[in-house]
C-alpha positions as CSV (number, residue, x, y, z in Angstrom):
1,M,-15.1,37.3,-112.5
2,L,-17.2,37.7,-109.4
3,D,-16.0,36.5,-106.0
4,M,-19.3,34.7,-104.9
5,A,-17.9,34.3,-101.4
6,K,-18.3,38.0,-101.0
7,L,-22.0,37.8,-102.0
8,K,-23.1,35.0,-99.7
9,E,-24.8,37.4,-97.3
10,P,-27.3,40.0,-98.3
11,T,-25.8,43.4,-99.0
12,P,-27.2,46.7,-100.3
13,L,-27.3,47.2,-104.0
14,V,-26.1,50.5,-105.2
15,W,-26.4,52.1,-108.6
16,I,-23.5,54.4,-109.6
17,P,-22.5,56.2,-112.8
18,H,-20.2,54.4,-115.1
19,R,-16.5,55.7,-114.4
20,N,-15.8,56.4,-118.0
21,R,-17.2,59.8,-119.0
22,E,-17.6,58.5,-122.6
23,Y,-20.7,56.7,-121.2
24,P,-22.4,59.4,-118.9
25,N,-25.8,57.6,-118.9
26,L,-24.6,54.1,-118.2
27,L,-25.4,53.0,-114.6
28,E,-23.7,50.1,-112.9
29,C,-25.3,48.1,-110.0
30,W,-22.7,47.2,-107.3
31,A,-22.9,44.8,-104.3
32,N,-20.1,44.5,-101.8
33,K,-17.6,46.2,-104.2
34,Q,-18.5,44.2,-107.2
35,M,-20.5,45.1,-110.3
36,I,-23.3,42.6,-110.7
37,A,-25.4,44.5,-113.4
38,W,-25.6,47.5,-115.6
39,L,-28.3,49.5,-117.2
40,E,-27.7,51.5,-120.5
41,P,-29.7,53.7,-122.6
42,R,-30.7,52.5,-126.2
43,P,-30.8,54.5,-129.3
44,S,-34.0,56.7,-129.7
45,Y,-35.1,54.5,-132.8
46,C,-35.2,51.3,-130.8
47,D,-38.8,50.1,-130.2
48,R,-38.2,47.3,-127.7
49,G,-37.3,49.6,-124.9
50,H,-35.4,52.8,-124.1
51,W,-33.1,51.0,-121.6
52,K,-31.2,47.7,-121.6
53,V,-30.2,45.6,-118.6
54,E,-27.2,43.2,-118.6
55,I,-26.1,41.0,-115.7
56,N,-22.7,39.8,-114.5
57,L,-23.5,36.6,-112.5
58,P,-21.7,33.3,-113.0
59,E,-23.2,30.0,-114.3
60,E,-23.5,28.8,-110.7
61,C,-26.5,31.3,-110.1
62,N,-28.3,29.2,-112.7
63,I,-28.8,31.9,-115.3
64,D,-30.1,30.3,-118.5
65,G,-32.0,31.1,-121.6
66,Q,-35.3,31.2,-119.7
67,D,-34.0,34.4,-117.7
68,R,-33.7,36.1,-121.0
69,F,-30.8,38.7,-120.8
70,P,-30.5,41.4,-121.9
71,R,-33.7,42.7,-120.8
72,Y,-35.3,45.7,-122.3
73,Y,-37.4,48.4,-120.5
74,M,-39.4,51.6,-121.4
75,S,-38.8,53.1,-118.0
76,K,-35.3,53.5,-116.2
77,T,-37.0,53.4,-112.8
78,V,-38.8,50.2,-113.5
79,A,-35.6,48.7,-115.0
80,M,-33.7,49.5,-111.9
81,A,-36.4,48.1,-109.6
82,E,-36.8,44.9,-111.4
83,T,-33.1,44.2,-111.7
84,E,-32.8,44.8,-108.0
85,A,-35.6,42.3,-107.2
86,F,-34.1,39.8,-109.7
87,M,-30.7,40.0,-108.2
88,K,-31.9,39.8,-104.6
89,W,-33.9,36.7,-105.5
90,R,-31.1,35.0,-107.4
91,L,-28.3,35.9,-104.9
92,W,-30.2,35.6,-101.6
93,Q,-33.6,34.3,-102.2
94,I,-35.2,37.6,-100.9
95,R,-38.7,37.8,-102.3
96,F,-39.9,41.1,-103.7
97,K,-42.5,42.8,-101.5
98,E,-45.4,44.4,-103.4
99,P,-45.9,47.9,-102.4
100,K,-49.2,48.4,-100.4
101,T,-51.9,50.1,-102.4
102,K,-54.6,52.2,-101.1
103,E,-58.1,50.7,-101.4
């Protein structure tokens, strides 16, 4: 179970490989020494996405059916970016900043 007191203040989110070598492609998202999410590859025959994200937040973060986890993504990069944006909003109400585009 997460210690939410350790997550009261914004802290960097870090993706690290899972410690068990049996799952070399599984990545864990950590904040202040606590795993808050993970990203795992899906079998090649899956047509909903190549990557699946699960989260590890308690009920007090107001996660419900509308949030729809697990989430599926075609791109690992997009999955990681969206997971970070979601976590920053749910934990610290830090709004995602759209990248500037050239016009």
